[in-house]
C-alpha positions as CSV (number, residue, x, y, z in Angstrom):
1,M,9.6,-44.0,-6.9
2,L,12.2,-42.3,-9.8
3,D,12.6,-38.6,-9.9
4,A,12.2,-38.6,-13.5
5,V,11.5,-41.1,-16.4
6,V,12.0,-39.9,-19.9
7,V,10.7,-41.9,-22.6
8,G,12.3,-41.9,-26.3
9,A,16.1,-41.7,-26.6
10,G,16.6,-39.6,-29.4
11,P,19.2,-36.8,-29.1
12,N,16.4,-34.8,-27.3
13,G,15.2,-37.3,-24.8
14,L,18.9,-38.5,-24.2
15,T,19.9,-34.9,-23.6
16,A,16.8,-34.5,-20.7
17,A,18.0,-37.2,-19.1
18,V,21.5,-36.4,-18.9
19,E,20.7,-32.6,-18.0
20,L,18.2,-34.5,-15.3
21,A,20.7,-36.7,-13.7
22,R,23.8,-34.0,-13.7
23,R,21.7,-32.5,-11.2
24,G,21.2,-35.5,-9.1
25,F,18.0,-36.9,-10.0
26,S,16.9,-40.3,-10.3
27,V,16.5,-40.9,-14.1
28,A,15.6,-43.9,-16.0
29,L,15.3,-44.0,-19.8
30,F,13.0,-46.0,-22.3
31,E,13.1,-46.6,-25.9
32,A,11.2,-48.7,-28.2
33,H,14.1,-49.5,-30.5
34,S,16.8,-52.2,-29.4
35,T,19.3,-49.2,-29.6
36,V,19.2,-45.6,-28.7
37,G,19.3,-42.7,-31.5
38,G,16.1,-41.5,-32.7
39,G,16.9,-39.3,-35.7
40,A,20.8,-40.0,-34.9
41,R,22.0,-43.2,-35.9
42,T,24.5,-45.4,-38.3
43,E,23.4,-48.6,-40.1
44,E,25.1,-50.7,-42.8
45,L,22.2,-50.1,-45.1
46,T,23.7,-51.1,-48.1
47,L,26.7,-53.2,-48.2
48,P,29.4,-54.5,-45.7
49,G,31.6,-52.0,-44.4
50,F,29.6,-48.6,-46.0
51,R,28.5,-47.0,-42.3
52,H,25.2,-44.9,-43.6
53,D,23.1,-42.5,-41.0
54,P,19.5,-43.2,-41.8
55,C,18.4,-39.8,-41.1
56,S,20.9,-36.8,-40.1
57,A,24.6,-36.9,-41.3
58,A,25.9,-33.5,-41.1
59,H,25.5,-31.3,-38.1
60,P,25.8,-27.8,-38.1
61,L,23.4,-27.4,-35.2
62,G,25.6,-29.9,-32.9
63,I,28.5,-28.6,-32.9
64,N,27.3,-25.3,-32.2
65,S,24.9,-26.4,-29.9
66,P,24.8,-24.9,-26.1
67,A,24.1,-28.2,-24.6
68,F,26.0,-30.4,-26.3
69,R,29.1,-27.8,-25.8
70,A,28.2,-27.9,-22.2
71,L,28.9,-31.7,-21.7
72,P,32.1,-33.9,-21.6
73,L,31.2,-35.8,-24.8
74,E,34.3,-35.9,-26.4
75,R,35.3,-38.0,-23.2
76,Y,32.9,-40.5,-24.2
77,G,33.8,-40.6,-28.3
78,L,32.4,-38.2,-29.9
79,E,34.6,-36.4,-32.4
80,W,33.8,-33.6,-34.9
81,L,35.4,-33.9,-38.3
82,H,35.1,-31.3,-41.0
83,A,35.5,-31.7,-44.9
84,P,37.6,-28.9,-46.5
85,L,34.1,-26.7,-46.8
86,P,30.9,-26.9,-44.9
87,M,28.7,-26.6,-47.9
88,A,28.7,-25.9,-51.4
89,H,25.7,-25.0,-53.8
90,P,26.7,-25.8,-57.1
91,F,24.8,-24.0,-60.6
92,P,24.5,-26.0,-63.9
93,D,27.3,-23.9,-65.7
94,G,29.8,-25.5,-63.3
95,T,30.3,-22.6,-60.9
96,A,29.5,-22.7,-57.2
97,A,29.0,-20.7,-54.4
98,V,30.1,-22.2,-51.0
99,L,29.6,-21.2,-47.2
100,S,33.1,-21.9,-45.5
101,R,34.6,-21.0,-42.5
102,S,35.9,-17.7,-43.2
103,V,33.4,-14.9,-44.3
104,A,35.9,-13.5,-47.0
105,E,35.8,-16.5,-49.0
106,T,32.1,-17.0,-48.7
107,A,31.3,-13.7,-49.7
108,A,33.9,-13.8,-53.1
109,S,31.8,-16.8,-54.0
110,F,28.6,-14.7,-54.4
111,G,30.4,-12.0,-56.8
112,P,31.6,-8.6,-56.1
113,R,28.1,-6.9,-56.3
114,D,27.0,-9.0,-53.0
115,A,30.1,-9.5,-51.1
116,G,29.9,-6.7,-49.3
117,S,26.4,-6.5,-48.6
118,Y,27.0,-10.3,-47.2
119,R,29.8,-9.2,-45.0
120,R,27.9,-6.9,-43.4
121,L,24.8,-8.7,-42.7
122,V,27.0,-11.5,-41.0
123,K,30.2,-9.8,-39.4
124,P,28.2,-8.2,-36.0
125,L,26.3,-11.6,-35.6
126,L,29.2,-13.7,-35.7
127,A,31.0,-11.7,-33.6
128,R,28.4,-12.6,-30.7
129,W,27.6,-15.9,-32.1
130,D,28.0,-18.0,-28.9
131,T,25.9,-16.2,-27.1
132,L,23.3,-15.4,-29.8
133,A,22.8,-19.4,-30.5
134,R,22.5,-19.3,-26.8
135,D,19.9,-16.9,-26.4
136,F,18.3,-18.0,-29.8
137,M,18.2,-21.7,-28.5
138,S,16.8,-21.3,-25.4
139,L,13.6,-19.5,-26.2
140,P,11.1,-18.8,-24.9
141,L,11.6,-18.5,-21.2
142,T,14.1,-21.3,-20.1
143,A,16.3,-18.1,-19.7
144,L,16.9,-14.3,-19.8
145,P,18.8,-13.0,-22.7
146,R,22.3,-12.5,-22.0
147,D,23.0,-10.3,-25.2
148,P,19.2,-8.7,-25.4
149,V,20.9,-5.8,-27.9
150,T,22.3,-8.7,-30.2
151,L,19.2,-10.9,-30.2
152,A,17.1,-7.7,-31.0
153,R,19.5,-7.2,-33.7
154,F,19.1,-11.0,-34.9
155,G,15.6,-10.1,-34.5
156,L,14.9,-7.3,-36.8
157,V,16.6,-8.9,-39.6
158,G,15.3,-13.2,-38.9
159,L,11.9,-12.4,-38.2
160,P,11.0,-11.3,-41.8
161,P,10.1,-13.6,-44.5
162,S,13.5,-14.8,-46.2
163,T,12.3,-13.2,-49.6
164,W,12.7,-9.8,-47.7
165,L,15.9,-10.8,-46.7
166,M,17.4,-11.6,-50.2
167,R,16.2,-7.9,-51.4
168,R,19.7,-6.8,-50.0
169,F,21.5,-8.9,-52.8
170,K,21.6,-8.4,-56.5
171,D,22.9,-11.5,-58.0
172,E,20.9,-14.8,-58.0
173,Q,23.3,-17.2,-57.0
174,I,23.7,-15.5,-53.3
175,K,19.3,-15.8,-53.5
176,A,19.6,-19.4,-54.6
177,V,22.1,-19.8,-51.4
178,F,19.5,-18.1,-49.1
179,A,17.0,-20.5,-50.7
180,G,18.6,-23.7,-49.9
181,L,19.2,-22.9,-46.3
182,V,15.7,-22.3,-45.8
183,A,14.7,-25.3,-47.2
184,H,16.0,-27.3,-44.8
185,V,13.2,-27.1,-42.4
186,M,10.9,-27.3,-45.6
187,A,9.3,-24.2,-45.1
188,P,8.0,-22.0,-47.8
189,L,10.4,-19.0,-48.4
190,S,7.7,-16.6,-48.1
191,G,6.9,-17.5,-44.7
192,P,7.4,-15.6,-40.9
193,A,11.2,-15.9,-39.8
194,T,12.9,-18.0,-42.6
195,S,15.3,-15.3,-42.8
196,A,16.4,-16.7,-39.1
197,V,16.7,-20.2,-40.9
198,G,19.0,-19.0,-43.3
199,L,21.3,-16.7,-41.0
200,V,21.6,-19.4,-38.7
201,F,22.9,-22.2,-40.7
202,A,25.2,-19.3,-42.2
203,L,26.6,-18.6,-39.0
204,A,27.0,-21.8,-37.9
205,A,29.1,-22.7,-40.7
206,H,31.2,-19.8,-40.4
207,A,31.8,-20.2,-36.4
208,R,32.6,-23.6,-36.1
209,G,31.6,-25.6,-39.5
210,W,28.9,-28.3,-40.8
211,P,31.0,-31.5,-39.3
212,V,30.3,-35.2,-39.3
213,A,30.6,-37.4,-36.4
214,R,33.5,-39.8,-36.9
215,G,31.9,-43.5,-37.5
216,G,28.7,-41.7,-38.1
217,S,25.7,-39.6,-36.1
218,Q,25.2,-42.4,-33.5
219,S,28.3,-41.6,-32.2
220,V,26.7,-38.9,-30.9
221,S,23.4,-40.6,-29.2
222,D,26.2,-43.5,-28.0
223,A,28.2,-41.0,-26.2
224,L,25.1,-39.1,-24.6
225,A,24.2,-42.5,-23.4
226,A,27.1,-43.5,-22.2
227,Y,27.5,-40.3,-20.4
228,L,24.3,-40.8,-18.9
229,T,24.8,-44.4,-17.6
230,D,27.9,-43.0,-15.9
231,L,25.8,-40.4,-14.0
232,G,23.4,-43.4,-12.8
233,G,21.3,-43.2,-15.2
234,E,19.4,-46.1,-16.6
235,I,18.3,-46.8,-20.2
236,H,15.6,-49.6,-21.3
237,T,15.6,-50.5,-24.9
238,D,12.9,-52.6,-26.7
239,Y,10.6,-51.1,-24.5
240,E,7.6,-49.7,-26.2
241,V,5.4,-47.4,-23.9
242,K,1.4,-47.6,-25.2
243,R,0.4,-45.9,-21.7
244,L,1.6,-43.7,-18.7
245,D,0.8,-47.1,-16.7
246,D,3.3,-48.8,-18.6
247,L,6.0,-46.7,-16.9
248,P,7.1,-47.1,-13.2
249,P,6.3,-44.8,-10.5
250,A,8.3,-41.4,-11.2
251,R,7.4,-37.4,-9.8
252,A,8.1,-36.5,-13.5
253,Y,7.9,-37.9,-17.0
254,V,9.2,-36.2,-20.0
255,F,8.1,-37.4,-23.8
256,D,10.8,-37.3,-26.8
257,T,7.9,-38.3,-28.8
258,S,5.4,-36.4,-31.1
259,P,3.0,-34.7,-29.8
260,A,-0.2,-37.0,-31.2
261,A,1.8,-39.5,-29.7
262,L,2.2,-38.2,-26.6
263,A,-1.9,-37.4,-26.3
264,R,-2.5,-40.8,-27.6
265,I,0.0,-42.7,-24.7
266,A,-0.9,-39.7,-21.9
267,G,-4.7,-39.6,-22.4
268,F,-4.7,-36.3,-23.9
269,G,-7.5,-36.3,-26.5
270,D,-7.5,-33.8,-28.6
271,Y,-5.1,-31.5,-26.9
272,Y,-2.9,-31.2,-30.2
273,A,-5.7,-31.5,-32.6
274,N,-4.2,-28.5,-34.3
275,Y,-0.8,-29.5,-34.6
276,R,0.6,-29.7,-38.4
277,Y,2.7,-32.4,-39.6
278,G,4.8,-31.3,-42.8
279,P,6.2,-32.5,-46.0
280,S,8.0,-35.5,-45.8
281,V,11.1,-36.6,-47.7
282,F,12.4,-39.3,-50.2
283,K,15.9,-40.3,-49.3
284,I,18.4,-42.6,-50.9
285,D,21.4,-43.6,-49.3
286,Y,24.4,-45.0,-52.0
287,A,27.2,-46.8,-51.7
288,L,29.7,-45.4,-54.4
289,D,32.7,-46.9,-56.5
290,G,34.1,-43.3,-56.1
291,P,33.7,-39.7,-55.2
292,V,30.7,-38.0,-56.8
293,P,31.7,-36.6,-59.7
294,W,30.7,-32.9,-59.5
295,T,31.5,-30.5,-61.9
296,A,31.8,-27.5,-59.8
297,P,35.2,-28.1,-57.8
298,E,34.2,-26.5,-54.6
299,A,31.8,-29.7,-54.1
300,R,34.1,-32.3,-54.7
301,T,35.7,-30.8,-51.4
302,A,32.4,-30.0,-49.4
303,G,30.7,-32.3,-46.3
304,T,26.8,-30.9,-47.6
305,V,26.1,-30.0,-51.2
306,Q,22.7,-28.5,-51.9
307,I,21.1,-28.8,-55.1
308,G,18.9,-26.4,-56.9
309,A,19.6,-24.1,-59.9
310,S,17.9,-21.2,-58.7
311,R,15.9,-19.5,-56.2
312,A,12.6,-19.9,-58.2
313,E,13.3,-23.9,-59.0
314,I,14.0,-24.1,-54.9
315,G,10.7,-22.4,-54.3
316,A,8.5,-24.9,-57.1
317,A,9.9,-27.7,-55.2
318,L,8.9,-26.9,-52.1
319,R,5.7,-25.5,-52.9
320,A,4.9,-28.8,-54.9
321,A,5.9,-31.1,-51.8
322,S,4.1,-28.4,-49.1
323,R,0.8,-27.1,-50.5
324,E,0.3,-28.4,-53.9
325,G,0.0,-32.8,-53.2
326,R,2.7,-33.9,-55.6
327,A,6.0,-34.4,-56.0
328,P,8.5,-31.8,-57.6
329,D,9.8,-32.9,-61.5
330,R,12.9,-31.3,-59.9
331,P,13.4,-31.8,-57.0
332,F,15.6,-29.3,-54.0
333,M,17.7,-31.8,-52.6
334,I,20.2,-31.5,-49.6
335,T,23.2,-34.2,-49.9
336,V,26.0,-35.1,-47.7
337,Q,29.3,-37.0,-48.6
338,P,30.3,-38.0,-44.8
339,S,33.6,-40.0,-46.3
340,V,35.0,-36.6,-47.9
341,A,35.7,-36.2,-43.8
342,D,35.5,-39.4,-42.8
343,P,37.4,-42.5,-44.8
344,T,36.7,-44.7,-42.1
345,R,32.7,-44.8,-43.5
346,A,33.3,-46.9,-46.1
347,P,36.0,-49.8,-47.5
348,E,39.1,-47.7,-48.8
349,G,38.7,-45.8,-52.3
350,K,35.1,-46.2,-51.9
351,H,32.4,-43.9,-50.8
352,V,29.2,-43.4,-48.7
353,F,26.9,-40.5,-49.7
354,W,23.3,-40.0,-49.4
355,A,20.5,-37.4,-51.3
356,Y,16.9,-36.4,-50.1
357,G,14.7,-34.5,-51.8
358,H,10.8,-33.2,-50.3
359,V,7.5,-34.9,-51.2
360,P,4.1,-34.8,-49.7
361,N,3.5,-36.1,-46.3
362,G,2.4,-39.6,-46.7
363,W,3.6,-40.3,-50.1
364,S,3.8,-43.5,-51.8
365,G,5.6,-42.5,-54.8
366,D,9.1,-43.4,-56.2
367,L,11.4,-40.2,-56.4
368,T,14.8,-42.5,-57.1
369,D,14.5,-41.6,-61.0
370,A,14.2,-37.6,-60.2
371,I,16.8,-37.4,-57.7
372,E,19.4,-38.9,-60.1
373,R,18.0,-37.1,-63.0
374,Q,18.8,-34.1,-60.9
375,L,22.4,-35.3,-59.9
376,E,23.2,-36.4,-63.3
377,R,22.6,-32.8,-64.2
378,F,25.3,-31.5,-61.6
379,A,27.8,-34.8,-61.8
380,P,27.7,-36.1,-64.5
381,G,28.3,-39.8,-64.3
382,F,27.0,-40.5,-61.2
383,R,25.0,-43.5,-61.9
384,D,28.1,-45.2,-63.0
385,R,29.3,-44.6,-59.6
386,V,26.7,-46.4,-57.9
387,L,27.1,-50.0,-56.1
388,A,24.2,-50.5,-54.1
389,R,21.6,-48.0,-53.1
390,A,19.1,-48.1,-50.2
391,T,15.8,-46.1,-50.9
392,A,13.5,-44.5,-48.1
393,G,10.4,-42.8,-48.7
394,P,7.7,-41.2,-46.0
395,A,6.5,-44.8,-45.1
396,E,9.6,-45.9,-44.7
397,M,10.9,-42.6,-42.5
398,A,7.6,-43.1,-40.1
399,A,8.9,-46.6,-39.4
400,R,12.5,-46.1,-38.3
401,N,11.3,-43.0,-36.3
402,A,8.1,-43.1,-35.2
403,N,8.3,-39.4,-34.4
404,Y,8.4,-38.7,-37.9
405,V,4.6,-38.8,-38.7
406,G,3.9,-39.3,-42.3
407,G,7.6,-38.9,-42.8
408,D,8.0,-35.4,-41.3
409,I,11.8,-35.7,-40.2
410,A,10.8,-31.8,-38.6
411,C,8.3,-33.6,-36.3
412,G,6.0,-31.3,-37.2
413,A,5.3,-28.4,-40.3
414,A,8.5,-25.8,-39.6
415,S,6.4,-23.6,-41.3
416,G,4.2,-20.4,-40.1
417,L,3.7,-19.3,-36.3
418,Q,4.5,-23.0,-35.6
419,L,8.0,-22.6,-37.1
420,M,8.7,-20.4,-33.4
421,L,5.5,-21.5,-30.9
422,R,5.1,-25.4,-31.1
423,P,3.5,-27.8,-30.5
424,K,0.6,-24.9,-29.2
425,I,1.1,-21.1,-28.9
426,S,2.3,-21.3,-25.4
427,L,5.0,-19.5,-23.1
428,F,5.5,-22.8,-21.8
429,P,5.9,-24.9,-24.6
430,Y,7.3,-28.0,-22.8
431,H,4.4,-28.0,-20.1
432,T,1.3,-30.8,-21.1
433,P,-2.2,-30.5,-19.6
434,H,-0.8,-32.8,-16.7
435,P,1.4,-31.0,-14.5
436,A,4.0,-34.0,-14.0
437,V,4.0,-34.5,-17.8
438,F,6.2,-32.6,-20.1
439,I,7.2,-32.8,-23.9
440,C,11.0,-32.3,-25.3
441,S,10.9,-33.7,-28.8
442,S,11.7,-31.5,-31.8
443,A,7.9,-30.5,-31.8
444,T,9.2,-28.0,-29.3
445,P,11.4,-24.6,-29.2
446,P,13.7,-24.2,-30.8
447,G,12.5,-27.1,-33.3
448,P,14.2,-29.7,-35.3
449,G,18.2,-30.5,-35.9
450,V,20.5,-33.0,-33.7
451,H,21.1,-30.4,-31.0
452,G,19.8,-31.4,-27.9
453,M,18.2,-28.1,-27.1
454,S,14.6,-28.7,-27.0
455,G,15.3,-31.9,-24.3
456,H,18.0,-29.1,-22.6
457,N,15.3,-26.4,-22.0
458,A,12.3,-29.1,-20.9
459,A,15.0,-30.5,-18.6
460,K,14.8,-26.9,-16.9
461,A,11.0,-27.4,-16.6
462,V,11.1,-30.4,-14.8
463,W,13.7,-29.7,-12.6
464,R,12.1,-26.3,-11.6
465,R,8.9,-28.5,-10.6
466,L,10.7,-31.3,-9.0
467,R,12.3,-28.7,-6.7
468,Q,9.3,-26.8,-6.1
469,T,7.5,-30.5,-5.3
């Protein structure tokens, strides 16, 4: 009998398996696809020699993850590469605000009226970032806070809606930047704790940047898998699990799946019936003949570029996708240009680039024209650089990753109370009705992103049970 069986080889499933194997437990991991990766994969989607990330590409939470930083992943080929700027947010007049590693440079890009307010907001938290990140990403009761004072200070600022945080600032540029940061989790700007979302992304940029992985996001998953194998763990691919009886006997079962899939496999009925799935994305991967011709020079050197002309435009796009059931006319877009930091991702002189806009869950339309109209607003002549494109709407995203129910790449709506309390209101979110079955996907705290902390936290709950039994 194995000590633990893990189902799903995304970053959280791999991390949970590694954490258990590191502590001497026998572990086997089962993945339905032919390779490991989940939301951290790399494929040639367009033309030979162009290596694209079908989902996650930039990794502000990955490089700052307490779980990943505690593992020797660099020995297994993981190398973080940085563009000159972590993030830029251009505006229609050709200017841009930036998130730089330097707080001073970032504050200066917001203008003199808001520079001081921004510095006063982030500097006290940045000074204690490593401890704060560990405390924030380990909640709830998986570890006692190491710095409860800083965590409480962060909570006072972060728990209110982002619309409250924006009242600290005068100019619209910095408000648009924070609206864009919140929109990374596809949450309405007025939702609780959305200030925390924006702050975490800003602090992560100042602490260690928003890098890409050399060779693609698959490098993150491959490093975790190689380490797991060295620890004695077994990995079985092309193995779809439809019920618990499909798995070998074990003392614990850990699922890196959606709550709906877990309920179906484990026979939990309607236990997760109230869990909500959020908006989806329409994503385009591009092979380009040259760099994106951004009007704002800062955007040309940034790894990630947010596209939204104003806070109002971003808010309207979020409302359209999450509340009104329609695709926005001017989508808010997150774009990543990996080859700015990693030229090996494309043939010499060429580039890979991806962009996505938010659409309703399960939407079946085509957002290509709307996305490219937005890109042309900020990068005139963009279409002339396109060699090939690969589009993926909600159905294609769900087909690539079963955790993306209806195309929801956050594995559940990250809005309202569900942003913090997921998949159910519980002090023990990794537990399920069966004492030997656990869940470790992005449907559990701290939520979406390639950081492995949901798997790390769930592994703690598992090894405590294993030690007890």
